[in-house]
Backbone bond lengths (Angstrom), bond angles and torsions (degrees), N, CA, C in turn:
res aa  C-N    CA-C-N  psi(-1)  N-CA   C-N-CA  omega(-1)  CA-C   N-CA-C  phi
1 M - - - 1.454 - - 1.519 108.52 -
2 S 1.286 114.04 138.17 1.457 118.59 179.25 1.521 111.76 -122.15
3 G 1.293 117.15 -7.01 1.459 121.58 -175.51 1.509 109.03 110.65
4 S 1.298 116.25 159.28 1.462 124.96 -178.58 1.521 113.44 77.11
5 E 1.338 118.73 1.40 1.459 120.26 176.33 1.527 109.52 -81.68
6 V 1.317 115.13 146.40 1.464 121.48 176.39 1.519 107.00 -124.54
7 I 1.337 115.01 127.31 1.458 121.24 -177.71 1.525 108.65 -123.36
8 E 1.304 115.64 122.56 1.462 121.72 174.77 1.525 107.31 -99.68
9 L 1.340 116.42 127.92 1.456 121.40 178.54 1.516 109.24 -106.71
10 R 1.340 115.67 131.78 1.467 120.99 -179.75 1.530 109.39 -127.70
11 S 1.319 115.04 133.57 1.462 122.27 171.64 1.514 108.50 -176.94
12 D 1.311 115.15 173.18 1.451 120.03 171.54 1.525 108.45 -72.65
13 L 1.319 116.68 173.04 1.463 120.64 173.44 1.521 108.93 -57.26
14 G 1.315 116.35 136.78 1.456 120.46 179.66 1.510 114.13 73.34
15 G 1.325 116.95 17.70 1.457 121.42 -173.95 1.512 116.59 -83.36
16 G 1.334 117.97 -8.12 1.458 120.09 177.63 1.513 115.44 115.18
17 K 1.313 117.85 8.15 1.462 120.75 -177.39 1.536 112.03 -63.11
18 T 1.325 117.10 -49.51 1.467 120.16 -179.23 1.523 110.54 -67.96
19 T 1.304 117.86 -35.72 1.472 120.80 176.00 1.520 109.78 -60.84
20 F 1.322 117.06 -40.54 1.468 120.62 176.43 1.528 110.18 -60.79
21 V 1.328 117.22 -45.16 1.467 120.74 -179.42 1.532 110.29 -62.88
22 R 1.328 117.76 -37.81 1.476 120.42 175.97 1.533 110.16 -57.01
23 G 1.315 116.98 -45.07 1.454 120.97 178.73 1.517 112.35 -66.16
24 L 1.308 116.48 -39.36 1.465 121.39 178.39 1.525 110.60 -62.64
25 V 1.323 116.49 -46.38 1.467 122.02 179.93 1.529 109.95 -64.36
26 S 1.313 116.65 -44.83 1.463 120.80 178.73 1.527 111.10 -62.46
27 G 1.320 116.60 -43.32 1.458 121.10 178.80 1.516 113.27 -64.09
28 A 1.329 116.38 -25.07 1.463 121.07 177.61 1.529 111.24 -86.90
29 K 1.331 116.18 6.64 1.466 122.32 179.63 1.525 112.12 61.31
30 I 1.319 115.68 36.20 1.463 122.22 174.45 1.522 106.20 -101.99
31 T 1.316 116.91 129.81 1.464 120.99 -172.98 1.523 113.78 -95.93
32 D 1.317 118.47 3.36 1.466 121.53 179.65 1.526 110.61 -61.78
33 R 1.323 115.42 148.75 1.460 121.29 174.62 1.524 108.25 -76.88
34 V 1.308 117.15 127.94 1.465 122.12 -178.26 1.524 109.43 -98.18
35 S 1.321 114.98 130.27 1.461 120.28 173.15 1.520 108.67 -138.14
36 S 1.300 115.57 161.81 1.461 120.62 -177.13 1.526 110.62 -65.44
37 P 1.321 117.70 134.67 1.463 120.02 177.23 1.525 113.21 -88.86
38 T 1.336 117.66 23.49 1.458 120.57 -177.30 1.522 112.33 -54.86
39 F 1.325 117.53 -40.28 1.464 119.84 -178.70 1.524 112.66 -95.87
40 T 1.331 118.03 -29.21 1.460 120.40 178.38 1.519 111.50 -88.64
41 L 1.308 117.48 -16.16 1.468 126.63 176.24 1.520 114.70 78.14
42 S 1.330 118.03 -30.24 1.460 118.80 175.82 1.524 110.05 -155.79
43 R 1.313 114.73 154.30 1.462 122.43 176.66 1.527 107.67 -143.54
44 I 1.323 114.55 152.21 1.465 120.07 176.17 1.523 108.12 -125.07
45 Y 1.324 115.28 130.70 1.458 122.77 176.12 1.520 106.38 -118.50
46 K 1.331 117.98 133.70 1.465 117.59 -177.03 1.516 113.36 -151.12
47 N 1.327 112.68 157.30 1.454 122.53 169.58 1.535 106.64 -128.84
48 K 1.323 117.77 -164.75 1.471 120.34 -177.18 1.526 113.56 -63.15
49 H 1.332 116.24 -29.66 1.462 119.92 -169.56 1.525 115.47 -112.64
50 L 1.325 116.69 -13.34 1.453 118.72 -170.78 1.525 111.39 -149.00
51 Q 1.313 115.88 145.64 1.463 122.67 172.90 1.527 107.64 -121.15
52 I 1.320 115.76 140.31 1.455 120.35 172.33 1.521 106.47 -117.34
53 H 1.330 115.96 115.38 1.465 122.63 179.28 1.527 107.04 -99.16
54 H 1.324 116.41 120.12 1.461 122.52 -174.83 1.526 108.44 -114.15
55 F 1.319 116.85 115.49 1.465 123.06 -178.29 1.520 110.22 -113.21
56 D 1.328 115.46 144.87 1.469 121.66 177.83 1.525 107.96 -134.73
57 F 1.330 116.89 111.70 1.464 121.55 -177.06 1.533 112.75 -100.59
58 Y 1.326 117.08 17.51 1.468 121.15 -173.97 1.522 113.42 -56.85
59 R 1.287 118.65 -46.22 1.461 122.06 -172.45 1.533 113.95 -88.19
60 L 1.308 117.70 5.71 1.462 119.89 -172.77 1.526 113.17 -104.98
61 D 1.328 115.06 136.87 1.466 121.64 170.37 1.522 110.07 -92.36
62 N 1.338 114.89 -23.86 1.453 122.82 -178.94 1.526 106.74 -141.43
63 P 1.323 119.13 125.34 1.459 119.76 -175.57 1.525 114.61 -69.01
64 G 1.338 117.92 -22.41 1.463 121.23 176.37 1.518 113.33 49.91
65 I 1.327 115.69 -134.38 1.463 122.20 -176.68 1.524 112.23 -63.73
66 L 1.320 116.73 -25.75 1.456 119.87 179.78 1.528 111.01 -64.72
67 R 1.307 116.64 -29.04 1.472 120.44 176.31 1.527 109.94 -62.52
68 E 1.336 116.67 -41.10 1.469 120.92 177.63 1.521 110.77 -64.26
69 Q 1.329 117.31 -41.02 1.465 120.93 177.91 1.533 110.30 -62.97
70 L 1.318 116.71 -40.09 1.455 120.94 177.41 1.523 110.27 -62.81
71 E 1.321 117.50 -46.42 1.461 121.14 179.73 1.527 111.12 -60.30
72 E 1.343 117.41 -40.21 1.465 121.52 177.68 1.526 110.60 -63.96
73 A 1.326 117.08 -43.39 1.467 120.99 179.56 1.529 110.67 -64.38
74 L 1.325 117.13 -38.43 1.465 120.94 179.65 1.530 111.83 -63.61
75 A 1.317 117.21 -25.88 1.461 121.48 -178.63 1.535 113.05 -83.16
76 L 1.323 117.86 -12.72 1.465 121.20 -178.16 1.523 110.90 -76.19
77 K 1.309 117.01 137.87 1.467 121.85 -179.46 1.526 112.52 -81.76
78 D 1.341 117.80 -23.07 1.461 121.09 -177.38 1.525 112.05 -105.60
79 A 1.328 116.54 23.03 1.464 119.81 -176.35 1.524 111.62 -119.39
80 V 1.314 113.93 139.44 1.454 121.90 167.27 1.520 104.74 -102.79
81 V 1.308 117.58 129.40 1.461 121.92 -178.15 1.520 108.52 -109.50
82 V 1.332 115.59 124.86 1.457 122.23 179.30 1.526 107.46 -116.60
83 V 1.330 116.77 127.64 1.466 120.73 -174.97 1.526 110.02 -126.56
84 E 1.329 115.19 127.59 1.461 122.06 172.58 1.519 108.59 -104.46
85 W 1.334 116.54 145.77 1.461 123.17 178.27 1.534 109.81 54.60
86 A 1.314 116.06 56.36 1.461 123.19 -169.43 1.527 115.46 -81.99
87 D 1.317 119.01 -4.11 1.470 119.68 -174.68 1.526 113.12 -53.76
88 I 1.324 117.29 -35.68 1.463 121.20 -175.89 1.541 112.41 -72.03
89 V 1.338 117.26 -16.05 1.468 121.08 179.94 1.532 111.55 -126.21
90 K 1.315 117.52 19.75 1.465 120.50 -175.27 1.527 112.96 -59.01
91 D 1.330 117.72 -27.59 1.460 120.31 179.24 1.530 112.73 -72.17
92 V 1.328 117.73 -15.64 1.460 122.30 179.60 1.529 111.41 -91.14
93 L 1.320 116.84 -28.55 1.458 120.60 -175.87 1.527 111.04 -70.59
94 P 1.318 116.48 141.71 1.468 119.27 -178.96 1.528 111.83 -71.56
95 E 1.307 115.67 156.87 1.464 120.52 179.35 1.522 112.20 -66.36
96 D 1.331 117.21 -26.21 1.464 119.42 -177.25 1.528 113.13 -89.14
97 K 1.324 116.67 23.48 1.461 120.58 177.64 1.524 110.44 -70.17
98 I 1.317 113.97 157.19 1.457 121.84 174.07 1.518 106.41 -100.61
99 T 1.325 117.84 130.59 1.466 121.47 177.94 1.521 108.21 -113.04
100 I 1.337 114.83 124.70 1.459 120.75 178.58 1.519 107.32 -116.13
101 E 1.325 115.13 123.61 1.466 120.71 -177.75 1.528 109.07 -115.68
102 F 1.331 115.26 127.56 1.454 122.50 179.84 1.522 108.64 -104.49
103 G 1.309 116.63 128.87 1.459 121.52 178.30 1.518 110.53 -122.61
104 A 1.294 115.73 150.80 1.464 121.42 179.42 1.522 110.49 -68.67
105 V 1.319 115.38 151.17 1.458 122.44 174.22 1.525 106.95 -109.48
106 A 1.321 115.61 125.55 1.464 119.88 -179.06 1.525 110.58 -57.19
107 N 1.296 116.21 137.05 1.468 124.40 175.22 1.523 114.78 70.33
108 D 1.346 120.03 7.38 1.464 120.43 176.19 1.525 109.70 -148.03
109 F 1.321 115.35 96.74 1.462 122.38 -176.71 1.528 112.63 -59.76
110 N 1.322 118.15 -26.67 1.464 121.83 -175.10 1.527 114.42 -88.50
111 K 1.305 118.02 -5.09 1.461 120.93 179.87 1.527 110.46 -106.17
112 R 1.333 115.44 153.94 1.457 121.66 178.61 1.529 110.05 -134.72
113 Q 1.308 116.00 145.05 1.452 121.56 165.96 1.517 105.04 -89.13
114 I 1.320 116.19 137.11 1.454 119.86 -177.36 1.520 109.21 -124.49
115 A 1.323 115.48 128.79 1.465 121.75 175.09 1.522 107.51 -118.35
116 I 1.313 116.26 130.48 1.462 121.32 179.88 1.520 107.76 -116.81
117 N 1.318 115.80 121.30 1.460 121.94 176.87 1.517 107.77 -112.58
118 Y 1.319 115.29 131.28 1.460 119.44 -176.81 1.527 109.62 -153.18
119 P 1.309 115.26 153.03 1.464 118.86 177.14 1.531 110.22 -80.87
120 E 1.288 115.92 164.98 1.470 121.88 179.62 1.528 111.53 -53.88
121 S 1.330 117.55 -33.55 1.469 120.87 -178.90 1.518 112.79 -62.60
122 Q 1.318 117.92 -17.08 1.469 121.63 -179.36 1.531 112.34 -106.46
123 S 1.315 117.90 5.59 1.469 120.38 -174.45 1.528 112.98 -63.48
124 K 1.327 119.31 -36.04 1.465 121.14 178.65 1.524 110.69 -64.02
125 L 1.314 116.75 -43.33 1.461 121.41 179.68 1.529 110.61 -62.97
126 I 1.313 116.85 -45.46 1.466 121.29 -179.58 1.524 110.07 -64.65
127 S 1.323 117.79 -43.78 1.460 121.64 179.19 1.527 110.89 -61.36
128 K 1.315 116.83 -43.44 1.461 121.42 178.78 1.530 110.61 -62.62
129 A 1.329 117.22 -44.24 1.466 121.32 179.37 1.522 110.67 -63.70
130 E 1.336 116.96 -41.87 1.455 120.90 179.84 1.528 111.17 -64.46
131 T 1.325 117.38 -42.87 1.455 121.76 178.77 1.529 110.39 -61.71
132 K 1.304 116.62 -44.06 1.474 120.40 179.49 1.524 110.16 -65.24
133 W 1.315 117.81 -42.52 1.463 121.32 -179.73 1.526 110.65 -61.88
134 R 1.332 115.91 -45.09 1.474 120.03 -179.55 1.533 110.99 -62.30
135 A 1.331 116.91 -40.70 1.467 120.45 179.65 1.530 111.20 -65.26
136 E 1.312 117.19 -36.74 1.461 121.19 -178.43 1.528 112.22 -79.92
137 N 1.328 118.31 -17.03 1.461 121.48 -175.97 1.535 112.77 -114.55
138 K 1.307 117.05 30.27 1.481 120.83 176.91 1.498 110.41 -75.39
């Protein structure tokens, strides 16, 4: 990740979205404690070179001021923006966003099926992440 990436996370409640963000933050060498922004609505994790803006629109009928914060984060060059429950702000998200969907696995509460949808413009990033993951999970 270099910044300017937008990641939409989709799943049911308890589907693994915050766990994914914990891994993302850890992989970016950010030592902040990650927790769900369900009640705070947004959190920022950062180091010298990168910011991860984590938004959660689950409890909102209207994004209000949080929509402005999202738009500001989307304009930052050194920020990765992660959005949960994005339907209420889908018109603000760029077309080149990465969407990661977590699905339950029958008979194993701790496992998830993961589908990643991304445009061609993000294929290098996805390929690099996949290569790194495979090397670390041999």
